[in-house]
C-alpha positions as CSV (number, residue, x, y, z in Angstrom):
1,X,105.8,131.0,112.2
2,X,106.1,127.0,111.4
3,X,107.5,124.8,114.1
4,X,110.3,122.7,113.3
5,X,110.3,119.0,112.2
6,X,109.7,116.9,115.4
7,X,109.7,112.7,115.0
8,X,109.3,109.8,117.3
9,X,112.3,108.2,118.0
10,X,111.2,104.6,119.5
11,X,114.8,104.1,120.8
12,X,113.9,106.8,123.6
13,X,110.3,107.0,123.4
14,X,109.9,110.3,122.8
15,X,109.5,112.9,119.9
16,X,112.7,114.6,119.0
17,X,114.2,117.4,117.1
18,X,115.1,115.9,113.5
19,X,118.7,117.0,113.2
20,X,120.6,115.2,110.2
21,X,123.9,113.8,110.7
22,X,125.2,115.4,107.4
23,X,122.6,118.1,106.4
24,X,121.5,118.4,103.6
25,X,121.9,114.9,103.2
26,X,119.9,112.2,104.9
27,X,120.3,108.5,104.9
28,X,117.3,106.6,105.7
29,X,116.8,102.6,105.4
30,X,113.3,100.9,105.7
31,X,112.7,97.1,105.9
32,X,111.2,95.8,102.7
33,X,109.1,92.7,102.2
34,X,110.1,89.2,102.4
35,X,109.3,88.1,98.9
36,X,107.6,84.7,99.1
37,X,104.0,86.1,98.2
38,X,101.8,88.5,97.3
39,X,101.4,92.1,99.0
40,X,99.0,92.3,101.4
41,X,97.3,95.5,103.5
42,X,100.1,95.1,106.0
43,X,103.0,95.3,103.9
44,X,101.5,98.8,102.3
45,X,101.3,100.5,105.4
46,X,104.8,100.9,106.3
47,X,105.8,101.4,102.7
48,X,102.8,104.3,102.1
49,X,104.0,105.7,105.6
50,X,107.8,105.9,104.7
51,X,106.6,107.1,101.1
52,X,105.2,110.3,103.2
53,X,108.5,110.6,104.9
54,X,110.5,110.4,102.0
55,X,108.2,113.0,99.9
56,X,108.6,115.4,102.8
57,X,111.8,115.4,103.6
58,X,113.1,116.1,100.0
59,X,110.3,119.0,100.2
60,X,111.9,120.4,103.1
61,X,115.1,120.7,100.7
62,X,116.8,117.8,102.0
63,X,118.7,115.3,99.9
64,X,117.8,111.8,100.9
65,X,119.3,107.8,99.7
66,X,116.3,106.3,100.7
67,X,117.3,102.4,101.2
68,X,114.7,99.6,100.9
69,X,115.6,96.3,100.7
70,X,114.2,93.1,99.1
71,X,114.5,90.0,101.7
72,X,115.2,87.1,99.4
73,X,117.3,84.6,101.4
74,X,117.9,83.8,105.2
75,X,113.9,84.7,106.7
76,X,113.2,81.3,108.1
77,X,109.7,80.5,109.4
78,X,108.5,81.8,112.5
79,X,111.8,84.0,112.6
80,X,113.4,80.6,114.7
81,X,117.0,79.9,113.5
82,X,116.0,76.5,112.1
83,X,113.9,75.4,109.8
84,X,112.9,76.1,106.3
85,X,113.8,79.1,104.4
86,X,110.1,80.7,103.3
87,X,111.6,81.4,99.4
88,X,113.2,77.9,99.1
89,X,110.0,76.2,100.9
90,X,108.0,77.9,98.4
91,X,110.1,76.8,95.4
92,X,110.2,73.3,96.5
93,X,106.6,73.3,96.7
94,X,106.2,75.2,92.9
95,X,109.3,73.0,91.7
96,X,110.6,76.3,90.6
97,X,114.1,78.1,91.2
98,X,114.1,80.0,94.6
99,X,114.7,83.0,92.4
100,X,112.0,82.8,90.3
101,X,109.9,82.9,93.2
102,X,111.8,86.0,94.5
103,X,111.6,87.9,91.2
104,X,107.9,86.8,90.8
105,X,106.6,88.5,93.9
106,X,109.1,91.1,93.6
107,X,107.2,92.4,90.4
108,X,104.2,91.7,92.3
109,X,104.9,93.8,94.9
110,X,106.6,96.8,92.7
111,X,103.5,96.6,90.5
112,X,101.1,97.1,93.7
113,X,103.8,99.7,95.1
114,X,103.0,101.8,92.0
115,X,99.5,101.5,92.1
116,X,99.6,102.8,95.8
117,X,101.6,105.4,94.4
118,X,104.7,104.8,96.6
119,X,107.6,106.4,95.0
120,X,111.0,103.7,94.2
121,X,113.9,104.0,96.9
122,X,116.9,105.1,95.9
123,X,118.5,101.7,96.3
124,X,116.6,98.5,96.5
125,X,119.4,95.7,97.4
126,X,118.4,92.2,97.3
127,X,119.9,90.0,100.5
128,X,121.2,87.6,98.3
129,X,123.6,90.4,95.8
130,X,125.3,91.1,99.5
131,X,126.4,88.0,100.8
132,X,130.0,89.2,101.0
133,X,129.0,92.2,102.8
134,X,126.9,89.9,105.5
135,X,130.0,87.6,105.5
136,X,132.2,90.5,106.7
137,X,129.7,91.8,109.5
138,X,130.1,88.1,111.0
139,X,134.0,88.2,110.7
140,X,133.9,91.7,112.1
141,X,131.5,90.2,115.2
142,X,133.5,87.3,115.7
143,X,137.0,89.2,115.6
144,X,135.5,91.4,118.8
145,X,134.3,88.4,120.5
146,X,130.8,88.7,120.6
147,X,130.1,85.6,118.5
148,X,131.0,81.8,118.2
149,X,131.3,78.8,115.8
150,X,129.1,75.7,117.0
151,X,129.2,73.0,114.0
152,X,129.5,75.3,111.3
153,X,127.2,77.5,112.1
154,X,128.2,81.4,113.9
155,X,125.8,82.5,116.6
156,X,125.8,85.8,118.7
157,X,126.5,86.0,121.7
158,X,124.0,87.7,123.4
159,X,125.0,86.9,127.1
160,X,128.6,88.4,126.7
161,X,127.3,91.5,124.6
162,X,124.7,92.1,127.4
163,X,127.3,92.3,129.9
164,X,129.3,95.4,128.0
165,X,126.7,97.2,126.3
166,X,123.0,96.2,127.2
167,X,121.0,94.1,125.3
168,X,117.1,95.2,124.8
169,X,117.3,99.1,124.7
170,X,115.0,99.3,121.8
171,X,112.6,97.1,122.8
172,X,112.8,97.6,126.7
173,X,113.1,94.1,127.1
174,X,115.9,92.9,129.3
175,X,118.0,89.2,128.9
176,X,116.0,87.2,131.5
177,X,112.5,88.6,129.8
178,X,114.1,87.4,126.3
179,X,115.3,83.7,128.2
180,X,111.7,83.3,129.8
181,X,109.7,84.5,126.5
182,X,111.9,81.9,124.2
183,X,110.3,78.9,122.9
184,X,112.0,75.5,123.0
185,X,113.7,75.2,119.5
186,X,115.1,72.5,117.4
187,X,119.1,72.9,117.2
188,X,119.0,75.2,120.2
189,X,121.6,73.1,121.6
190,X,124.2,74.2,119.1
191,X,124.0,77.7,121.0
192,X,125.6,78.4,124.1
193,X,122.4,80.6,125.4
194,X,118.6,80.4,124.8
195,X,118.6,83.9,123.5
196,X,121.6,83.8,121.0
197,X,120.9,84.3,117.5
198,X,122.3,82.9,114.3
199,X,124.7,85.2,112.0
200,X,125.4,82.4,109.6
201,X,123.6,79.2,109.2
202,X,125.2,75.9,108.1
203,X,122.9,74.4,105.4
204,X,121.9,71.1,105.3
205,X,122.4,68.5,102.2
206,X,118.7,69.5,101.4
207,X,118.8,73.0,101.6
208,X,118.8,75.3,98.3
209,X,120.1,78.4,98.7
210,X,123.9,78.4,99.8
211,X,127.0,79.9,99.7
212,X,130.7,78.7,100.6
213,X,132.3,80.2,103.6
214,X,135.3,79.3,105.9
215,X,132.6,77.9,108.1
216,X,130.3,76.1,106.2
217,X,128.4,76.0,103.0
218,X,125.4,78.2,104.2
219,X,123.0,81.3,104.3
220,X,123.4,84.3,106.3
221,X,120.8,84.9,109.5
222,X,117.9,87.0,109.1
223,X,119.2,90.3,110.9
224,X,122.4,90.3,109.0
225,X,121.4,91.8,105.6
226,X,119.6,95.0,106.8
227,X,123.0,96.0,109.1
228,X,125.5,94.9,106.3
229,X,123.2,96.7,103.4
230,X,122.8,100.0,105.8
231,X,126.4,100.1,106.0
232,X,127.3,99.5,102.8
233,X,124.9,102.3,100.9
234,X,124.2,104.6,104.2
235,X,127.3,104.3,105.9
236,X,128.5,103.3,109.4
237,X,126.5,106.3,110.9
238,X,123.1,107.1,109.4
239,X,119.7,109.2,110.0
240,X,116.7,107.0,110.1
241,X,115.6,103.4,110.1
242,X,111.9,102.6,109.8
243,X,109.8,99.4,109.7
244,X,106.7,98.0,111.0
245,X,106.1,97.7,115.0
246,X,106.4,93.9,114.9
247,X,110.3,94.3,113.6
248,X,111.1,96.4,116.8
249,X,112.2,92.7,118.6
250,X,113.6,90.5,117.6
251,X,114.9,92.2,114.1
252,X,115.7,95.6,115.3
253,X,117.1,94.7,118.4
254,X,119.5,92.1,117.1
255,X,120.3,95.2,114.3
256,X,121.1,97.4,117.0
257,X,123.6,94.3,118.6
258,X,125.4,93.6,115.8
259,X,125.8,97.1,114.6
260,X,127.5,97.9,118.2
261,X,129.4,94.3,118.5
262,X,131.1,95.2,114.8
263,X,132.1,98.6,114.9
264,X,131.7,99.8,118.5
265,X,128.7,102.0,118.9
266,X,125.1,102.6,117.2
267,X,124.6,103.2,113.4
268,X,121.0,104.7,113.7
269,X,120.1,108.1,115.2
270,X,116.4,107.6,114.8
271,X,114.4,104.8,114.9
272,X,110.9,105.2,113.6
273,X,108.2,102.5,113.8
274,X,104.7,102.4,112.5
275,X,102.0,100.4,113.8
276,X,100.0,97.3,112.7
277,X,97.2,97.2,110.5
278,X,94.5,94.6,112.5
279,X,91.3,92.4,111.9
280,X,89.3,92.1,114.8
281,X,91.8,93.3,117.0
282,X,94.4,90.8,115.5
283,X,97.6,91.3,113.7
284,X,97.0,91.1,109.8
285,X,99.8,88.7,108.2
286,X,100.8,86.0,106.6
287,X,101.7,83.6,109.5
288,X,98.1,84.2,111.1
289,X,96.5,83.5,107.9
290,X,93.9,86.2,107.7
291,X,95.6,89.2,105.6
292,X,94.2,89.9,102.5
293,X,96.2,90.8,99.4
294,X,96.3,93.9,97.6
295,X,95.1,92.5,94.5
296,X,92.1,91.4,96.2
297,X,91.3,95.1,97.4
298,X,91.4,96.4,93.9
299,X,89.8,93.6,92.2
300,X,87.1,93.1,95.3
301,X,87.8,89.5,95.4
302,X,87.7,88.3,98.6
303,X,84.8,86.8,100.9
304,X,84.9,89.7,103.3
305,X,84.6,92.8,100.4
306,X,81.5,93.7,99.5
307,X,83.2,95.8,96.4
308,X,86.4,96.3,95.0
309,X,88.6,99.3,96.3
310,X,90.9,101.6,94.4
311,X,94.5,101.9,95.4
312,X,94.1,105.3,96.4
313,X,91.1,104.3,98.4
314,X,93.7,102.0,100.3
315,X,96.3,104.9,100.8
316,X,93.7,107.5,102.0
317,X,92.1,104.8,104.6
318,X,96.2,104.5,106.0
319,X,96.7,107.9,106.1
320,X,93.5,108.7,107.7
321,X,95.1,107.4,110.8
322,X,98.6,108.5,112.3
323,X,101.3,106.1,111.5
324,X,102.0,105.1,115.0
325,X,98.4,104.4,116.0
326,X,96.5,101.1,115.4
327,X,94.3,100.8,112.5
328,X,91.3,97.8,112.5
329,X,90.1,97.2,109.1
330,X,86.8,96.5,108.1
331,X,84.4,96.8,105.0
332,X,82.6,99.3,106.4
333,X,85.5,101.8,107.2
334,X,86.8,101.5,103.6
335,X,83.7,102.5,102.6
336,X,83.6,105.6,104.5
337,X,87.1,106.1,103.3
338,X,86.1,105.9,99.5
339,X,83.4,108.7,100.0
340,X,86.4,110.9,102.6
341,X,88.4,110.4,99.5
342,X,85.5,111.5,96.2
343,X,85.0,114.2,98.7
344,X,88.5,115.7,99.0
345,X,89.3,115.4,95.5
346,X,85.6,116.5,94.5
347,X,86.7,119.9,96.7
348,X,90.4,120.2,95.1
349,X,88.5,119.7,91.5
350,X,85.7,122.5,92.1
351,X,88.4,125.3,92.9
352,X,88.4,125.2,88.8
353,X,84.7,126.4,89.1
354,X,84.9,129.0,92.2
355,X,84.3,132.5,91.2
356,X,86.6,135.4,91.6
357,X,85.5,138.4,93.3
358,X,87.6,141.8,94.1
359,X,88.4,141.1,97.8
360,X,87.8,138.2,99.9
361,X,85.2,137.9,102.9
362,X,87.1,137.6,106.3
363,X,86.4,133.7,107.0
364,X,87.4,132.7,103.2
365,X,90.6,134.9,103.3
366,X,91.5,132.9,106.8
367,X,90.9,129.7,105.8
368,X,92.8,130.5,102.4
369,X,96.2,131.8,104.3
370,X,96.5,129.8,107.2
371,X,95.8,126.0,105.5
372,X,99.5,125.9,104.1
373,X,100.9,127.1,107.7
374,X,98.5,124.4,109.6
375,X,99.1,121.6,107.0
376,X,103.2,121.8,108.0
377,X,102.7,122.5,111.5
378,X,100.7,119.3,111.7
379,X,103.3,117.5,109.2
380,X,106.0,118.7,111.8
381,X,104.5,117.1,114.2
382,X,105.7,113.7,113.5
383,X,103.6,113.4,110.4
384,X,100.2,113.8,111.3
385,X,98.3,112.8,108.5
386,X,95.0,112.3,109.8
387,X,95.2,116.2,110.9
388,X,96.4,117.4,107.3
389,X,93.4,115.4,106.0
390,X,90.9,116.8,108.5
391,X,92.4,120.6,107.6
392,X,91.8,119.6,103.5
393,X,88.1,119.1,104.4
394,X,87.9,122.3,105.9
395,X,89.2,123.8,102.9
396,X,86.7,121.9,100.8
397,X,83.7,122.9,102.6
398,X,84.7,126.6,102.3
399,X,85.0,125.8,98.3
400,X,81.3,124.3,99.1
401,X,80.4,127.8,100.1
402,X,82.1,130.0,97.7
403,X,80.1,127.9,94.9
404,X,76.8,128.5,96.6
405,X,77.8,132.0,96.4
406,X,77.9,132.3,100.8
407,X,81.4,133.9,100.2
408,X,83.8,135.5,98.0
409,X,87.5,135.1,97.4
410,X,89.9,137.0,95.6
411,X,92.3,135.6,93.2
412,X,95.3,135.8,95.0
413,X,93.7,134.0,97.9
414,X,91.8,131.5,95.8
415,X,95.8,130.5,93.7
416,X,97.0,130.5,97.6
417,X,94.1,127.8,98.6
418,X,94.4,125.7,95.5
419,X,98.7,125.4,95.7
420,X,98.4,124.8,99.2
421,X,95.6,121.9,98.6
422,X,97.3,120.6,95.8
423,X,100.6,120.5,97.8
424,X,99.7,118.4,100.5
425,X,96.8,116.1,99.2
426,X,99.2,115.1,95.9
427,X,102.7,116.1,96.3
428,X,103.0,115.0,100.2
429,X,100.0,112.8,101.1
430,X,100.3,111.3,97.5
431,X,97.0,110.9,96.7
432,X,96.0,111.2,92.8
433,X,92.6,112.1,91.0
434,X,91.5,108.1,90.0
435,X,90.1,108.2,86.4
436,X,87.1,106.4,85.6
437,X,86.3,104.8,88.8
438,X,84.5,106.9,91.0
439,X,81.9,109.0,91.5
440,X,84.2,112.3,91.8
441,X,85.7,111.1,88.3
442,X,82.4,111.3,86.5
443,X,81.4,114.7,87.8
444,X,84.6,116.0,86.8
445,X,84.1,114.4,83.5
446,X,80.8,116.0,83.3
447,X,81.2,119.0,84.9
448,X,82.1,121.2,81.4
449,X,78.9,119.7,79.9
450,X,76.7,120.9,82.6
451,X,78.4,124.4,82.7
452,X,77.8,124.4,79.2
453,X,74.0,123.3,79.4
454,X,73.6,126.0,82.5
455,X,74.7,128.7,80.0
456,X,72.1,128.0,77.6
457,X,69.4,127.6,80.6
458,X,70.7,131.5,81.6
459,X,70.2,132.6,77.9
460,X,66.9,131.1,78.3
461,X,65.9,133.0,81.2
462,X,67.0,136.2,79.6
463,X,65.2,134.9,77.4
464,X,62.4,135.1,79.5
465,X,61.8,131.3,77.8
466,X,61.2,130.0,81.2
467,X,59.9,126.6,79.8
468,X,63.1,125.9,78.3
469,X,64.8,127.2,81.3
470,X,62.3,124.5,83.7
471,X,63.0,121.8,81.1
472,X,66.7,121.9,81.5
473,X,66.6,122.1,85.1
474,X,64.3,119.2,85.6
475,X,66.2,117.2,83.0
476,X,69.5,117.8,85.0
477,X,68.0,116.7,88.6
478,X,66.4,113.5,86.9
479,X,70.1,113.0,85.6
480,X,71.0,113.0,89.4
481,X,72.5,117.0,89.2
482,X,71.4,119.4,91.9
483,X,70.9,122.6,90.3
484,X,70.4,126.0,93.0
485,X,69.5,129.4,91.7
486,X,70.8,131.7,94.2
487,X,71.0,135.9,94.0
488,X,74.3,135.4,92.9
489,X,74.2,133.3,90.1
490,X,73.8,129.2,89.5
491,X,75.4,126.5,91.7
492,X,75.0,122.6,91.1
493,X,76.5,119.5,92.3
494,X,76.2,116.0,91.3
495,X,74.2,114.2,94.2
496,X,76.7,110.7,95.2
C-alpha cells in the first residue's frame, strides 16, 4: 500500500502530510527568473524541481494552478533598496527599451525550458503587468499601520511588525540578527530602521521604469510582486510557494511579512525550497560571475566544458540528487550523468526486444510487480527522485538479464514493467529520448537492422553455412556490436 505524499515544509522545518486547502484544487506559486540575462544552470534547478512536483500532483488527480512569475521590474542590484534596476541598467548599456531586454531574455528562458522539457505554468504573470495590484498591497499595509512614507518612498516597518507578529519565522533569524547582518546602504537615512525594506521606491530623474502613484512616480519593491500576484491568481490562502533556498531570506521572509501585514494572516501553507548548484563549493550565479548558461551547456562553448551536453543530460544530472541537497557541478559529473541517462534510455528501449515466456521467474516477477509501488513510495517521500532513478536502473539490469536469456518474463509482467518504467522516467521525471545525439539513439536506430542481420545469420546456421554465420558475427563485432550465442538464443548489444 502506498504511503501518502509528504513534503518538507521550510516554515516548520519538517516533512508534513500534504493536504490541500481546497482539494482537489491545488494552488502553487514559484518564483521565476529576473529576465536581464541568459538562463543558467542555477535557473534550471528550481524549474525542473517544481516541474516534477507539478507533474506528480496532476498525476495524483489534483487540479493544479501553477503560477510562475517573470520579474521584469523592481529587482535592484545586490537586492538592496537603492541602486540600478537590473533590467534598466542593461537597457541603458545596450541602448534598448527595458521591455526589449525583458522580452528578449524571457524568450531565451522559454526556449531553454522547452529544451529541458519543463512544462509551461498555468499562468506566467509579469511584474510590470501588475503594478496596480502591487500599489494596492502597499495601501493595505499602510492602512494597517505597518509601513510609512519617507521622501516619496514607502518602507515596511519591520520593528513594528516584529512586535506584533514576529519577523523571521521562515529563516529562523530574529530582528537583532537581521540588524547585525545588514550593511550600511546608500539611502538608509530614509528608513526608520536598518532592517526596513522598500514597498515603493520614488524614481530618481534618470530612472527609466516608473509609474504614477499618490506617493511619487516610482516603482514597486522587489518583494511586492509575488505577494500581490500570488493573491490575485491563487487567493488569500494557497497551498505551495516554491523557489531556490537563496530566496528564503530576504525575499520569502518579506513576502510572509507583507501578507500578514496586509491581511492579518499568512497566505501560504507549505514553503518548499530547492538547494543550490555550486562550483567548487560556491553558489553558481550571475552576481558571482561564475555561471554557465544553458546555451553554453547545449553547445559545449565554455572553458570548463570538454563537450556539449544535451538538455536531457542536464535534467538527469539535476534529478540525480534530491532537490533539497547540494549539487556540485563538474565536467566529470556531467559525463557520468550522460552515461547514466544513456543506460536508462537503452534499458527502456530494450523492453521491445525482451522475449516473452509463459511465466516469469521469481526474481523477474518481483521486480516487475513491485517497481511501480516502490517508485510511488519514493516520490511520496518528499520527491526522492534519486531513489526513483536507482529503482529504474534495477529494472534496466533485469531487462539485460532477460535479454541474456538468464530469466523469463510473462506478457503481463512485461507490460507492467514497461508501463511503470515509462511512467516514472518519461511522464513524471520528464525525461525523454533524444534523437541523433547519443550512443543510445544510434543503438535504437540500428536495432531493427541488427535484428534483421541476425535473422539472416540464424538461417545460415540452420543451413549449416558456418562460414556465412561467422562472417556476419565478425562483421557485427567489427562495427561495435557484441553478439552472444546462448542456449536460449542470440543476444546483442552496442558496446559504448
